[in-house]
C-alpha positions, 0 to 999 in steps of 0.5 A, a space after each residue: 360705918 356702912 354706907 348705902 352701897 355697903 348695905 345694898 351689897 350685904 342684902 344682895 349677898 344674903 339674898 344670893 346665899 338664900 337663893 343658892 341654899 333654896 336651889 340646893 334643897 330643891 335639887 336634893 328634893 328632886 333627886 329624892 323624888 327620882 330615887 323614889 320614882 325608880 323604886 316604884 318603877 321596880 316595884 311596879 315591874 315586880 307586881 306586874 310579874 306577880 300578877 301575870 303569874 297569878 293570872 296564869 295559875 287562874 287560867 290553869 285552874 279553870 281548865 277542864 282537866 284541873 276542874 275534874 281533878 279538883 272535883 275528884 280530890 276535894 269533893 269525891 266526885 266520879 264520872 258516870 259509869 265509874 266504879 268506886 272502891 272504898 277501903 276501910 282504914 284497917 285494910 289500908 294500914 295492912 296494905 301499907 305495912 306489907 308494901 313497906 316490907 319487901 318479901 325477901 326479908 320475911 322469915 
């Protein structure tokens, strides 16, 4: 039968094994956290680059030249003193057809 010293040794051994297992799990958790932190760091860099690109696009669109082009294209606005020529769809399609066929192919 086990004496008192044998029981103490078994209990200490079990506590030591339990402590080692807990330590190993903590190490695994720390390694996983480090991987997650590295992934998040890479994602942060990517998002910062995207943010910078979007800020550049926003600044470009706010330039006077871009605003003028947008007003002309989307809103049909013109500068004072400019003359606007409007063509009907029939005239535009006739112009496109003649531009498509070179003159040397005519019979």
